C-alpha positions, 0 to 999 in steps of 0.5 A, a space after each residue: 500500499 505505501 509502495 515502499 520496500 519491505 527494508 525501506 519500512 524497516 529502516 524507518 522503524 529503526 531511524 536508519 533512515 528518516 521519511 521524506 514529507 511526501 511519503 509521510 503525507 502518503 502514510 497518513 492517507 494510507 493510515 488514515 491519520 492526520 498529516 500533522 500528527 506525523 509530520 510535526 515532530 519531524 518538522 520542529 527537528 533542526 536536522 530535518 524541514 518538511 521544505 529541504 525535503 520537498 526542494 532539494 536544490 540550492 536555496 538562493 537559486 532563483 527558479 526554486 524561490 518562483 516555485 515555491 511561491 507558486 505552490 505556496 499560493 496555489 494549495 490545488 497545484 501543491 497536492 498535485 504535485 503531492 500526488 504525481 510523487 507517488 506515481 510510479 516512474 512511467 506515470 510520472 514521466 506522462 504526467 510531466 508530458 501532460 503539464 509541458 504540453 498544456 503549458 505550451 498550449 496555453 502559452 500560444 493561446 
């Protein structure tokens, strides 16, 4: 149901690996618990932040700054991107193609 290897779950349970924010959101959905139940403790940790797990590129990168602004102003877009994160690689590639073609169509409109 979580679409991760059993060894990965074991690493989460033993604390060897910290799941990404997106993984925690997915786990919350699967187990039908409020995501803040799983993410609040990690977000308060000095070694982890949800924003860091979502956007791992250089924080001074102006493109990433614009992306952060877009997803903070458009929560539906953020949710859609998090949904794409749960897709397998083939579906992710298709989603990217669909998004790019729609953006191109809007530019030409």
